[in-house]
N, C-alpha and C positions, 0 to 999 in steps of 0.2 A: 271559248273554253273546250280543252279536249277532256273528255270523260272516260276513262275505262271501267267498264263495270265488272263487278264481281261477278262470278258464275250465279249464285242465288239471286242476286238483282236482276240479272239477264234473263233467269228462268220466270221471276216473277214479273217483269215487263213483258214476258210475251203470254203469261196465263193468270196471273193474280195482280193486276196493277194497284190494287187498293192495299197491298202489304208493303208497298214501298212508301215511306213518309212523303209528305205533301212537298217539302223543299225537294226533294231528290226528285221526284216526278216531274217537277217544274224545270228542274235542270236538265233531264232528259229529253224533254219536249220541246225545249227552247231550241228552235230552228238555227240560231247563231251559235250553239254548240256543236261540236264535232262528239259522236258517241261511239266508243268502241268496244269489242270483245275480243278479247284474247283466243287464238287457238287453244290454248291450255284450257279454257272455260268450256269450249265443244268438246274436247276430250274427256273433261271431267263430266259433262252431261251423258256423253256416250256410256261411260263407266256406272253412273249412277243408276241409269236408265235399264241398262244390261243386269246390273245386281239386284234391282230392286230392293236395295239394301236398307234405305233409311225412309223414314215417313218424308214426304215432301220430295220423293225423287221425281225427277220431269216425267212428265206424260208422253213425252216424245223422245225420239233416238238422236244421237248426235246427227245423222244425217239429215233428220227432220229439222233440227236446230240451225244446221248451215242454211237450209232452205228458208226457214222463218226469218233468219238473220239477213239472208240476201234480199228477201221480200221487202225488208225494213231499209233496204239501201247499202246493206253491206256487200262485200265480195265474196262470193261464196269460194270463189279460188283462192283467194287470199286467207281464207280459214283453213284450208284443206291442203295446199300445196306449198306455199312460199312462208307458211307460219307465221304471217302478220296478224294482226288485230282489223278484222274488218268494220269499216264506219258504218254506222247504223243511223242514217239520217233520219228516218222515219219510223223508228221503234216507238211505239205506244202512241202514235198520232192517227 
């Protein structure tokens, strides 16, 4: 199954896994599923971080998010230059 994570779910997957429901966590952690985050989510993370406008803003910048997603198996190049949705094979594992 292919999963495209919402921005907030992607943030929680990195910093606060318990806020994600059990069923969603299981889907994200299932190695048989492909997990993606849109470049638009990285952009949204960058804006929220820069503005510190709302409670729950991410504790990391857009650039750091690309690094975290890359560590999880995504393609940082895809997130920053090709406009794709990097696959996050090891997110939350």
